[in-house]
N, C-alpha and C positions, 0 to 999 in steps of 0.2 A: 446615417446608418450607425446602429449600435453594433459594433463588430468586436468580437472577443474570442480568443482561442487559448485553451490550456490543455496540456497533457498531464494526467494525474495517475498516481498509483491506486491500487485497490484498497482504499481506506474508507472505512465507514464514516469517520468524522468528516471527511471531505465530501462524500456523497450526501451526507446530511445537510451540508452547507449549500449545496447547489439549488434546492428549491427556494431558499431564502434569497439567494443571489438573483435567480430568474424572476422572482416576484418584484424586484426593484426596477426591472426594465420598463421603459416607456412604451406602451402599446400603440402610441400614436406615431412612432417612428419605425423605420425598417429595422429588423433584427437579424443578425448573422452571427450565431454562436456555434462554436466548434469545441466540443468536450470529448477528449480522447482518453480512455482508460487503458493504460499500457504499462510496460516495465520501464525501468530507469533508462536503459540504453536507448530504447525507442523514443522515450520522452525527450532525451537530449537531441536525437535526430530530428524530431518534429520541430523543436525550437531552432535548430541549426538551419533547416531548409525553409523556415518561415511559415510552416503550416499552423504553428501555434506560437504566440509571442511569449507565453509563460509555460513553464513546466514545473512539476514537483517530482523529485526523485527520492527514492528510499534506499537506504543501505545500512548494514551493520557498521558500527563505529570503527571496527578494526579495518574495514575496507575503504575508509575515507581517503587515504593517500592515493588509491587507484582512481577514485572519482575526481579528486582534486586535480590530478595530472590530466585526466581526460577533459575536464572542463576548461582548463588552461589551454590545452591544445585546440579546443573549439572556440576560444575567445569568449567565454561565458562567465558571468558573475553568479554568485550563489549567496543565499541568506537562509539561516536556520529557521525553520518553522516550529519544530517540535522534536524533542528527544524522549524516548520512552522505552519500556520493556515490553517485549512481545508477550502475549497471553495465549493460553490454549483455549480455543473456542469449541464448544461441544453442545450436544443436546442436553436438556435438563434431565433426560432419561439415561444419559451416559452413566456407566458404573462408577465413574470418578466424580460425577457432578456434585456430590454432597461434600467433597473435600475442599476446604477453603484454599488450600495451597497443595499442589501436587509435586512430586519429584519427577524428574525426567524419566527415570527408570519405570515409573508407574505407567507410562504411555507405550512401552515397548511392545505390548501385545495387541495394541489397537491400530485401526486403519487410519493412516494419515492422508489428508487431502493437501495438495501442494500446487501452487501455481508454477507451471512448467517452463516459463519463459524468462526467468530471472537470469542475470548475467553481470559479471564484473569486467570492466575493460582491462585488456592486457593479460587477464588471468584465465587460464583454462579451468572452468568450473569443476571439472572432474578431479582437479588437483587441489582444490580448496577444501580444507577440513571444516565442515559445517557441523557445529555441535548440536544444532537443532534437528537436522535430518539424519543423524547417525543412530538414532534410537530405535528405528523400526525398519523392517524390510517390506512392510505392507504399505504401499503408497499409490494413490490415484492422482494423476496430474490433470489440473484444470486450466482453462485459458479464458474463463469468463466468470466474473465474481458472483453473478446471480445463482449459478449452479451450486455453489458451496452451501448456501443457506438451505436449499431444497434437500441436498444430500444430508447435511448435518442434522436437520430436523426429522428426517424420515429414516435415517440409518444410525441408530443410537450408539454404535461402537466406533464412529468416526470422530476425528478432531482435525483442527487446522490451526496454525500459528497466525496470529493477527495483531494489528495495532488495536488499542482499546476500542471496543464497540459501544455505540450509544445504547442507553437503557431501552428506548422504544424499539430498537431493532431486535434486541435480545427478547423482549416480550413478544414481539410480532411473530418470531420464528420459534419460540420455545427453547431458547438457548441460554447457556451460562458461559462466563469466561473466568478462567482460573489462572492465578500466578503459578509460575514454574521456574525455579532457579536453575540456571546453567551458565557456564562460562560464555562471555561475550554477548550476553542478552541485553545489548544496548543498541537501539536503532535511531536513525535520524531521518526526518522528512525535511527536504531542503528545496527552497524555491530557486529556480534557475531562469536566466534570460541572457540575451546577448549583451555584450559590453556597450553597444551603442543604443540599446533600446531605452525608451523613456516611457514610464507608466502612464496609461490613460486613466480617466475617471472610472471606467468599468473595471480596470485592473485593481484599482484601489478598493473599490466596492467589494470585489471578490475576496481580496486578502483580508 
């Protein structure tokens, strides 16, 4: 049996890798694949209880101590996959779409889409100062990644903060991504697994 399980964040570059991974599977053998798109805390829980052997968590670099402590408590190892700056994703028809780089203040009058299930262990989210989400009082919370592309492409005054998106996905939905400088705009995607886990061939293919 080809058995594999991973809990992943809402990242377009990860989603783009999945078809290539699935295409490597041997169709002559049984296949049991479990791919869960969720937030970082739920990803840790999925790995902890064995529903997924691997997880990928995402956090701003300033919150790394909280996640490091939480992973130690759960007896998990971690490996850095990617560090990047978040970009503002919007319709090609958005009023700011023609600006190569925008200021945080430029977005204050526009409608922000946000994933509503992010959390940091040990920290009350309402007490965390988030430089990204303090710019607007107009916000729609989403819990499924596919919805964001439909809304962004059809409602031109919306935007969302994302990890860099692949060019084919931008073209498919008529979107653009723009740099925007603000404090603490450094994020990390990190692979996690339990201390005793040993990688399978499928795990290595996925990575």
